[in-house]
Wavefront OBJ file of the C-alpha trace (Angstrom):
o trace
v 18.961 45.730 -32.522
v 21.669 44.820 -30.017
v 19.288 45.437 -27.123
v 16.607 43.429 -28.865
v 19.043 40.547 -29.480
v 20.170 40.561 -25.869
v 16.539 40.406 -24.763
v 15.922 37.488 -27.127
v 18.845 35.661 -25.559
v 17.916 36.496 -21.964
v 14.333 35.178 -22.119
v 15.338 31.573 -22.978
v 18.102 31.837 -20.406
v 15.607 32.853 -17.739
v 13.270 30.018 -18.705
v 16.153 27.539 -18.522
v 17.125 28.843 -15.091
v 13.565 28.401 -13.873
v 13.485 24.904 -15.363
v 16.744 23.946 -13.633
v 15.446 25.294 -10.329
v 12.173 23.387 -10.688
v 13.930 20.105 -11.533
v 16.362 20.523 -8.637
v 13.427 21.218 -6.301
v 11.756 17.995 -7.446
v 14.971 16.111 -6.733
v 15.181 17.562 -3.218
v 11.504 16.715 -2.653
v 12.166 13.092 -3.607
v 15.086 12.937 -1.160
v 12.785 14.229 1.581
v 10.175 11.630 0.654
v 12.862 8.935 0.761
v 13.790 9.943 4.287
v 10.142 9.769 5.323
v 9.659 6.376 3.642
v 12.740 4.931 5.342
v 11.342 6.077 8.681
v 7.969 4.477 7.897
v 9.597 1.196 6.889
v 11.618 1.153 10.097
v 8.458 1.738 12.171
v 6.574 -1.023 10.378
v 9.423 -3.511 10.817
v 9.494 -2.632 14.514
v 5.731 -3.227 14.782
v 5.922 -6.632 13.109
v 8.557 -7.739 15.616
v 6.884 -6.366 18.737
v 4.897 -8.474 21.176
v 1.212 -8.721 20.202
v -1.339 -6.408 21.788
v -5.131 -6.632 21.938
v -6.730 -5.586 18.659
v -8.354 -2.115 18.820
v -11.890 -2.334 20.177
v -15.044 -0.523 19.066
v -14.184 2.537 21.154
v -11.088 3.072 19.009
v -12.642 2.441 15.604
v -13.722 6.034 15.066
v -10.222 7.430 15.542
v -8.674 8.820 12.374
v -5.172 7.679 13.225
v -5.852 4.009 12.611
v -2.731 3.783 10.481
v -0.659 3.843 13.669
v -1.777 0.225 14.097
v -1.028 -0.841 10.528
v 1.133 -3.990 10.527
v 1.003 -4.058 14.337
v 0.986 -7.517 15.828
v -2.371 -8.018 17.520
v -4.501 -10.778 18.988
v -8.247 -11.217 19.273
v -10.489 -13.891 20.780
v -13.834 -15.051 19.468
v -15.647 -17.597 17.350
v -15.461 -17.903 13.582
v -18.629 -17.444 11.546
v -17.605 -20.058 9.001
v -20.674 -19.843 6.713
v -19.816 -16.181 6.038
v -16.270 -16.694 4.800
v -15.231 -14.784 1.673
v -12.632 -15.793 -0.886
v -10.406 -13.021 -2.253
v -8.169 -13.655 -5.252
v -4.494 -13.757 -4.268
v -1.071 -14.402 -5.737
v 1.483 -15.555 -3.166
v 4.802 -17.367 -3.069
v 2.691 -20.538 -3.065
v 1.077 -19.567 -6.363
v -2.325 -18.269 -7.335
v -5.401 -18.968 -5.272
v -7.475 -17.260 -2.609
v -7.259 -15.553 0.740
v -9.865 -16.956 3.112
v -11.478 -14.076 4.999
v -13.645 -15.285 7.857
v -15.597 -13.104 10.330
v -14.687 -13.618 13.990
v -17.405 -12.687 16.476
v -15.942 -11.407 19.741
v -17.486 -11.750 23.198
v -18.888 -8.197 23.051
v -20.719 -8.944 19.799
v -18.357 -7.006 17.541
v -16.888 -8.675 14.488
v -13.339 -8.662 13.166
v -12.582 -9.909 9.671
v -9.686 -12.366 9.743
v -7.608 -13.319 6.738
v -6.964 -16.873 7.846
v -4.513 -17.433 5.020
v -4.106 -18.889 1.544
v -5.768 -21.827 -0.187
v -5.145 -23.068 -3.757
v -8.050 -22.994 -6.241
v -8.838 -26.684 -5.768
v -9.405 -26.023 -2.062
v -11.771 -23.096 -2.508
v -14.729 -25.181 -1.362
v -14.776 -25.218 2.464
v -15.867 -28.858 2.379
v -12.505 -29.772 0.840
v -10.689 -28.439 3.925
v -13.181 -29.336 6.638
v -10.450 -30.034 9.207
v -9.446 -26.375 9.173
v -12.945 -25.049 9.887
v -12.479 -24.180 13.553
v -15.901 -24.159 15.226
v -15.230 -23.410 18.871
v -13.767 -20.384 20.691
v -10.322 -19.491 19.434
v -7.621 -16.853 19.679
v -6.196 -15.342 16.515
v -2.885 -13.520 16.339
v -1.436 -11.737 13.355
v -0.819 -8.390 11.716
v -3.438 -5.660 11.667
v -4.072 -4.440 8.137
v -6.057 -1.486 6.846
v -8.997 -2.070 4.520
v -8.339 -2.240 0.773
v -11.361 -0.500 -0.784
v -12.696 -0.761 -4.340
v -10.571 -3.558 -5.738
v -7.227 -4.239 -7.346
v -5.528 -2.569 -10.295
v -7.823 -2.955 -13.328
v -10.003 -5.432 -11.403
v -12.928 -4.128 -9.397
v -14.680 -6.146 -6.728
v -18.043 -7.557 -7.807
v -19.986 -8.480 -4.661
v -23.040 -9.507 -6.659
v -21.078 -12.225 -8.441
v -18.908 -13.063 -5.448
v -15.719 -11.894 -7.146
v -13.272 -10.218 -4.811
v -9.850 -8.872 -5.725
v -9.096 -6.820 -2.617
v -9.848 -7.129 1.067
v -12.452 -4.381 1.228
v -13.765 -4.708 4.768
v -16.821 -2.454 4.414
v -17.926 -4.047 1.124
v -17.467 -7.604 2.416
v -19.341 -6.758 5.618
v -22.233 -5.320 3.593
v -22.327 -8.310 1.244
v -22.421 -10.710 4.201
v -24.807 -8.558 6.304
v -22.292 -8.339 9.135
v -22.439 -5.657 11.844
v -20.780 -4.102 13.735
v -17.487 -4.803 11.959
v -14.028 -3.425 12.735
v -12.697 -1.150 9.950
v -9.582 -3.298 9.612
v -8.755 -6.956 9.096
v -6.127 -9.224 10.599
v -3.640 -11.273 8.592
v -3.334 -14.467 10.634
v 0.174 -15.589 11.481
v 1.721 -18.971 10.698
v 0.166 -20.765 13.678
v -0.550 -24.315 12.425
v -4.140 -24.984 11.322
v -5.756 -28.451 11.497
v -5.438 -30.022 8.075
v -2.806 -27.459 7.041
v -5.238 -25.059 5.343
v -5.568 -22.118 5.115
v -1.845 -21.271 5.199
v -1.229 -18.173 7.315
v 1.839 -16.051 7.845
v 2.216 -15.034 4.187
v 2.003 -11.289 4.687
v 4.573 -9.496 2.555
v 5.860 -6.292 4.123
v 7.400 -4.623 1.105
v 6.883 -0.892 0.760
v 8.287 0.451 -2.530
v 11.063 2.982 -1.975
v 12.180 4.253 -5.370
v 12.583 7.861 -4.304
v 16.387 7.833 -4.657
v 16.045 6.750 -8.288
v 13.488 9.498 -8.891
v 15.743 12.072 -7.205
v 18.723 11.077 -9.354
v 16.512 11.345 -12.441
v 15.373 14.885 -11.577
v 18.917 16.024 -10.716
v 20.242 14.521 -13.965
v 17.590 16.356 -15.974
v 18.490 19.570 -14.148
v 22.176 19.134 -15.030
v 21.332 18.337 -18.639
v 19.151 21.427 -18.964
v 21.828 23.563 -17.330
v 24.401 22.171 -19.767
v 22.175 22.952 -22.744
v 21.613 26.499 -21.437
v 25.344 27.123 -20.941
v 26.164 25.763 -24.388
v 23.443 27.860 -26.025
v 24.653 30.941 -24.143
v 28.189 30.488 -25.428
v 26.930 30.122 -28.979
v 24.863 33.258 -28.559
v 27.915 35.271 -27.539
v 29.821 34.016 -30.569
v 27.145 34.930 -33.130
v 27.452 38.496 -34.464
v 24.342 40.497 -33.792
v 25.055 43.083 -36.494
v 25.237 46.839 -36.356
v 22.573 49.201 -35.206
v 20.118 50.033 -37.921
l 1 2 3 4 5 6 7 8 9 10 11 12 13 14 15 16 17 18 19 20 21 22 23 24 25 26 27 28 29 30 31 32 33 34 35 36 37 38 39 40 41 42 43 44 45 46 47 48 49 50 51 52 53 54 55 56 57 58 59 60 61 62 63 64 65 66 67 68 69 70 71 72 73 74 75 76 77 78 79 80 81 82 83 84 85 86 87 88 89 90 91 92 93 94 95 96 97 98 99 100 101 102 103 104 105 106 107 108 109 110 111 112 113 114 115 116 117 118 119 120 121 122 123 124 125 126 127 128 129 130 131 132 133 134 135 136 137 138 139 140 141 142 143 144 145 146 147 148 149 150 151 152 153 154 155 156 157 158 159 160 161 162 163 164 165 166 167 168 169 170 171 172 173 174 175 176 177 178 179 180 181 182 183 184 185 186 187 188 189 190 191 192 193 194 195 196 197 198 199 200 201 202 203 204 205 206 207 208 209 210 211 212 213 214 215 216 217 218 219 220 221 222 223 224 225 226 227 228 229 230 231 232 233 234 235 236 237 238 239 240 241 242 243 244 245
């Protein structure tokens, strides 16, 4: 019976030890992720402050490392295709309204989708902001952004009804019969626009970095489980196991 009792006590102890190890490993993993996220944030901040470069051309579109350009300051020249603009629902520091995404046809025939900026709901109709409809050749500068496929949280894009909740480049290009289109879009900077609309320069560079909180949570759970295991072990040693029978 003593051997059997010791075995009964050792199995929970082993499980607790494994649990503590697993929780501690999760905490360490979150610390490693935090280090990586801090590095990413630093790189993005550096990109947003760097001098603008030419936006990646068609020869670079097929590369799988497009994220190296994310939030990079770029510039591109061309002519807006105003009739093909798309309104995407947005909430900004100016309130709720729309992003105005307008195709820009470059000299080589390729098209880059440009988020020209924000307009309030009452200015959704292009006719209400005619002064800002640039018709001639222009140069756009801003931050390169990666496509946002499918839609927003709990709100899917509906091209058929013209309802857009994310800047899904491929879907917008298909809905507007645009080709060839860059697989990214550009958030225009705050360069003044005739008539004041759309309002550019509203990009928010805010990458969540809650990994330290998660790490503390995992380490706390590990300590709590270890404390429970130690307490249970002490109680086990104090309880008589009886004589051999």
